[in-house]
C-alpha positions, -999 to +999 in steps of 0.1 A: +004+003+000+011+033-008+008+066+015+013+102+006+030+129+034+043+161+025+079+168+016+093+205+023+126+221+001+145+235+035+160+259+005+125+273-008+110+275+024+117+313+037+100+308+072+066+324+067+043+303+084+017+301+060+015+267+062+012+261+090-024+270+103-037+252+071-022+216+090-055+199+103-031+175+117-011+200+137+020+174+121+037+210+103+050+237+129+078+267+121+107+259+139+143+278+136+127+295+108+118+268+085+085+249+082+088+214+094+067+182+096+077+171+132+054+144+128+051+117+098+027+096+118+001+126+123+006+139+083-027+127+065-018+129+033-040+158+025-020+184+013-043+216+025-011+233+032+010+232+004-018+253-016-010+285+010+028+281+002+042+311-016+072+297-021+060+264-032+084+244-007+057+222-006+053+191-026+034+157-019+052+126-019+040+091-020+057+059-011+051+026+000+042+022+031+056+006+063+052-003+098+053+035+116+090+034+135+098+060+158+135+052+158+136+057+122+118+086+123+137+099+151+169+096+129+148+125+105+148+143+135+180+147+149+190+158+115+167+190+122+184+203+154+176+202+190+141+224+188+127+201+163+135+175+183+115+190+214+084+200+189+085+163+181+088+145+214+060+177+229+035+165+197+041+133+208+028+135+243+005+159+235-020+135+210-010+101+235+013+085+218+028+068+252+044+039+233+060+063+210+071+089+232+091+064+253+106+047+222+120+087+213+135+092+246+150+056+245+166+068+212+177+098+223+198+080+255+212+054+237+226+075+208+241+102+232+222+129+221+226+161+235+195+188+242+210+210+265+201+229+288+209+195+311+182+180+327+153+192+301+145+162+282+140+144+319+119+167+335+094+172+306+093+148+289+095+117+312+069+090+309+049+084+342+016+065+350+005+101+365+015+120+330+000+101+304-032+097+317-058+114+293-071+140+312-031+150+315-023+150+277-060+170+270-042+192+296-010+199+278-022+198+253-010+228+224-022+245+197-061+246+185-074+218+210-103+211+184-075+193+164-056+174+192-059+143+195-073+126+228-082+093+239-113+091+265-113+048+269-095+053+301-118+080+316-149+063+309-161+037+340-185+009+327-217+015+335-255-008+341-279-004+315-306+021+329-341+007+333-372+022+353-403+044+339-379+073+340-347+069+329-316+091+336-303+109+306-283+088+288-243+096+289-219+099+259-205+075+244-179+090+228-147+074+234-123+096+219-112+131+198-110+145+166-143+126+151-145+140+120-125+118+093-101+145+078-089+151+111-088+121+123-056+098+121-058+060+117-026+050+135-043+064+165-045+036+198-082+037+198-083+028+160-063-003+172-080-037+167-115-014+173-149-020+161-155+016+140-186+032+133-184+058+104-217+077+104-234+109+088-226+137+098-271+143+106-272+111+117-267+112+153-296+147+151-317+122+133-319+091+155-317+101+191-309+066+211-272+073+183-250+067+214-265+039+232-273+015+199-242+024+178-217+042+198-212+021+225-177+002+225-164+016+197-145+047+174-164+070+156-155+089+121-181+109+106-183+122+072-205+141+047-207+122+013-222+155-004-205+185+011-173+169+020-142+176-006-114+153-009-129+122-006-101+096-018-086+106+011-116+092+032-110+057+013-067+060+017-081+063+057-098+037+057-076+015+038-054+024+068-076+016+098-078-018+081-047-027+067-025-011+095-045-004+126-063-038+122-100-031+127-124-057+135-154-040+121-168-011+101-207-001+104-213+023+081-245+045+097-265+074+068-296+088+065-324+074+040-313+100+016-295+096-019-269+116-010-256+099+016-253+061+000-213+076-010-206+066+024-212+033+019-196+034-013-163+049+002-165+021+032-174-008+006-141+011-020-121+010+007-123-028+018-119-038-019-087-020-017-076-033+013-054-066+025-081-078+046-118-084+042-137-071+074-174-071+078-193-042+069-228-033+087-251-007+070-278+009+091-302+033+075-316+058+095-355+078+083-353+118+085-381+110+109-353+092+136-361+061+132-343+027+115-352+016+085-331-011+084-300-028+096-281-055+075-246-067+068-232-065+031 
C-alpha cells in the first residue's frame, strides 16, 4: 500500500509560516525559521498546506507504506536539530502517543544526543503513570484544541444499563477526539483492533438513541459524502485503518437520502482495496429518526 505525506524543500522555505494553520493534524511547526514536519505519523497526506505556501516549498511525496518506526523517524528529526526534536516529543505527548514517546526518549539516551540545557528531557518528557493519563494529556495539549487527539477510553467507567419508567439522561459514549474523518489519524491507538462506526454527519441529530445503539464500545468517524471535499483521502484512511490498525468491523450509519449512499460506497471501496476483508454492517435512518433497516453487506 502506498502512503502520501508532504515533503518540505528547506532551500525554498523562507519561514513565512502561512502553511502552519492549514495543517489540520498539527504536524507542521515553524522551527528555527523553517517549516518542519514534526510527525510523519500525524501527516494525513491531504496536502491542505500546499496551496498556502507562496514559495512552493511543499510537495506531496508518495511512497510505499511501512510500519511506523519511531527510531527511523528520530533519525530524521535529529538531522533537523534540537528544537525540532523537542517539538516532535511534545507532539507525541500532546497526542497521547505514550509508546512512541518512550521509544523516542530511549533513542535519544542510547545515542547520547545532547539536548542541553541539562535535565530538560527528563524533567519535561519522562513517561510516568500520572503524566500519561488521557486527562493530563488533554490539559497539556498545544495548538488548536479542536485538532488535539484525545483518548477517552480510560475515563469511561463501565456503567450498567439504566431501566425504569423515568430513565436518567444517557451519557455520551464517545471514546475519542477528534471525530471528523479529515482530522482523524488512522494510526491513533483507539483504532487498533477496534470496531469502528462511520456515520453520516446528520445521523446523530436524527436518531435520538445513536450513542447507546451504535456508538457504545466503538470508535467513531463522521463524514458527509455530499459536502466534504477530497473524499479520496477518506478511502485512503479507511484502507489504513483496515490494513495497519487492524480494525475488526466497520458499521456505516447513513440517512435515507440518496446522497448518503456515497458513504457506503466509500466503505466498500476501501474494503476492496485493502489486504483484509472485514465485516461491513449498514444501518439506514429515516429523516424522522427511525431505523429503516440494518444488515450485513
